[in-house]
C-alpha positions in Angstrom: 107.8 122.2 88.4 110.7 123.7 90.5 113.1 126.3 89.1 116.4 124.9 88.0 120.0 126.2 88.0 122.2 126.2 85.0 123.1 122.5 85.5 119.5 121.4 85.7 119.4 120.9 89.5 116.2 121.8 91.4 117.0 122.6 95.1 115.0 123.3 98.1 117.1 124.1 101.2 120.7 124.9 101.8 123.0 123.0 99.5 126.6 122.9 98.1 127.0 121.3 94.8 130.1 120.4 93.0 130.0 118.7 89.7 126.2 117.8 90.1 123.6 118.0 87.5 120.0 117.1 86.8 119.1 116.3 90.4 116.2 117.2 92.7 117.2 117.9 96.2 114.8 118.8 98.9 116.5 119.2 102.3 115.1 122.2 104.1 116.4 121.4 107.6 119.9 120.7 107.1 122.9 121.4 104.8 123.1 118.9 101.9 126.4 118.6 100.0 126.6 116.7 96.7 129.7 115.8 94.7 129.7 114.2 91.3 126.0 113.2 91.2 123.6 113.1 88.2 119.9 112.2 87.8 119.2 111.6 91.4 116.2 112.5 93.7 117.3 113.3 97.2 114.6 114.2 99.9 115.4 114.5 103.4 112.6 114.8 106.0 112.4 114.2 109.8 111.2 110.6 109.1 113.5 109.5 106.4 116.2 110.1 103.7 115.3 109.0 100.3 118.0 108.8 97.5 116.8 107.4 94.2 117.7 107.4 90.5 115.2 109.7 88.7 114.6 107.0 86.1 113.4 104.7 88.8 111.2 107.1 90.9 108.1 104.8 90.3 109.9 102.0 92.3 109.7 104.1 95.5 106.3 102.3 95.9 108.2 99.1 96.6 110.0 100.7 99.7 106.5 101.5 100.9 105.4 98.0 100.4 108.4 96.6 102.2 107.8 98.9 105.1 104.1 97.9 105.2 105.2 94.1 105.1 107.6 94.5 107.9 105.1 96.4 110.0 107.2 99.5 110.2 105.3 102.4 111.5 107.0 104.7 108.9 104.5 103.4 106.1 101.4 104.6 107.9 102.6 107.3 110.3 104.3 110.6 109.7 106.5 111.8 112.7 105.0 115.4 112.3 101.2 115.6 112.7 99.5 118.8 112.0 96.3 119.4 113.7 
């Protein structure tokens, strides 16, 4: 749903892209530089950094399940709580 540049990249935040196409990059808090990438999802939050192949985006649930199994607080608690 995001607007895309001429190489098919959807970007939120400050980025430098070189030979990068068909990527979704959401990194609002810091500069993200990408070189020679294609078909990736990159989401940088205060909690974690996610880098995934777009064609395997549904497998992110496996990361969630692993965190839950390990008892890691990231699976249930977001660092930023809005009240």
